[in-house]
N, C-alpha and C positions, 0 to 999 in steps of 0.2 A: 910485509905490510903491516902495520897496523890496522882497526878500523879507521875509517875520518867520520867526523860529527859531521850530520848536516844538517843546516835550518832549516826550516817548515819553509814553503812558499808563501810569496807575499801574494796580496789578494784586493782586488780591485773593484771601487762600486761607487755608484752615482747617488750624492743624496739632493731629494727637490727641498728647499726651504721658504719660508716665505721672504719675503723683503725686510718687514718689520727686524725679524731674527737675525737675517743679515746685518741690520745697523746695530741693535742693540746686544746682539750677543746670544746664546744660550743652549740648552741644550735637545737634542731629535735621537732617538733610538732609530738604528738600521739595523734591517736583517740580510743574514749573507743567507746564497744559495744553499750551505750547510744547514741551518739550520740555525743557526747561532745568531744571535744579539748584541749588539753595543751599546753602548748609549756614546756617541759625540757631543763631545763640547763644541759649540759652533763658536768662534770668538768672532770681537765685536767688527766690524768691518770689514766681514767677510766676503771676497769678491764673487762673482760666477764667472766659474772656470779651475776658482781656485782648488787645489790641491791639497787635503790635510793630510800628513804622515800621522799614522797612530801603531806604534813600535809597537811588536808583539804581539800584535793584535791578527795577524797573517794564519795561515794554515802553521799545525803544531809540526815538530821535526822533531829527530834526534837530541841534538843540541840547540831545543827552543823555536820558537816560532816566528814565523815571517811577519814583515812588516803588512798594514793595512794601508791601504789608497785609498782615499775619501776623494770624490770632485764634488764641490759645489754647483749647484744650481738652482739659480734665485729663478721663483716662479714671478710672473709677471703681477704686480697688483692692482686692486679695482681700483684703488684711488692716487696712488705715485707710482711717477716713473723717473727715472732720470735719465739728466740728459745736460752730456757733458759734465760726467760728472758733479753734477749738482741735483737734490730731489726737488720735482717742479709736481704742483699737483692744479688741478679745475677747482676754483671755487665758487659755484654760482652764488652769488648775491641778489635782494632785492632793488628790482631799479632802484626804487628810493630810495635804499642806502648808497646807491651809486649815485644818485642828485643832492641826496644832504649830507652825504656822509655820514662816520656810525659805527659804533663798536657791531661787531658778527662774527660766532664761536668756527673759529676754524680746528679740525682733525690737524691731530700731528699723531706721530707713533709711538710719542710720550701719554696723548690722550688731548682733549679739546683744551685749547689756547684762547683768549680773546683779540681779535685783532682791531685797527684804526683802521677803516676805508677811508679816504681823502674824497673831500668835496668834490662831484663833477666827474669820477673815477668812471673809467671806459673799461667794458669788456677787452679783455688782454695787458690790463694792467699789474704789471707784478709787485708781491710785496712781500719785505723778506722777514721770515723768521729764523732771525740768527739762533745755531746753535742746535734745533730741532731736524735737520739734516743727516747725509749719509755719515757713517763713522768712517773715519780712514784707519791703515792697521794700526796706526798707537793707541787706537782709543779718541782720537778727537773729533768731534761733529763739528759737522759744517753745517751748510742753514738748507732751508726751504721756504721753496720762494711760490707763496701761492696765487696763478694768475687768475683771477677775476674774472668771470662769467657772470654779465647781466640776464636774470632771466624774468619775466615778466607774469602776471599773475597766470592762472590759469580760467577759461572757461569768460565769457564775456562782462564788461565791464564798465557799464554808460557812464559813469564819470570821467573813469578814465580817458575812453573815447572822448568824451568832450571835451577832457581837459588837452590831448593829442590833438584833436582839431579845432582848436584853440593856440595853442601852440605853433601847428605847421604854418594856418594866417598870419599873424604875428611875427613869427621869427622863422622864416624857413632858410634853413640849409641845407648842404648835400655835406653826407659825411663820406666823400670819398677822398682819398688823401691824394695829397697834389703830386 
């Protein structure tokens, strides 16, 4: 029997990435327990639990190194969340923008954009920001949905309280759903 060549063993690791990196792609450095570090290219549209195979980046052997298998774990984001394949965020707006409508700034993974709040918007109204959401495996961007949250100003405001008292007396209504 002649000597047979042996390939090095495969290495497995987990890499935590930000949601924005999963959307846009990027590079991250990962350190293995043996002290080696490698740069991992994160593809656009990376999914939680997805495994990346890095050929020849595992343990060395006589006939070459094994492969490294990197499992992607996406960390929760403070602003964005995934809901049924879409990217969703809560967007606080002032009560006067809800009543009168207007332009407000909305953060996106690509930077802030101005969106138009329709007149009479309520908390829970969803506005679509086309092409600002999650990337699929082919790099096509989905939509980001901004869920409006009407926020009153902090602190006592005598003029606002007087306006609310007058509105309640002249135009009472119940916000309960039928």
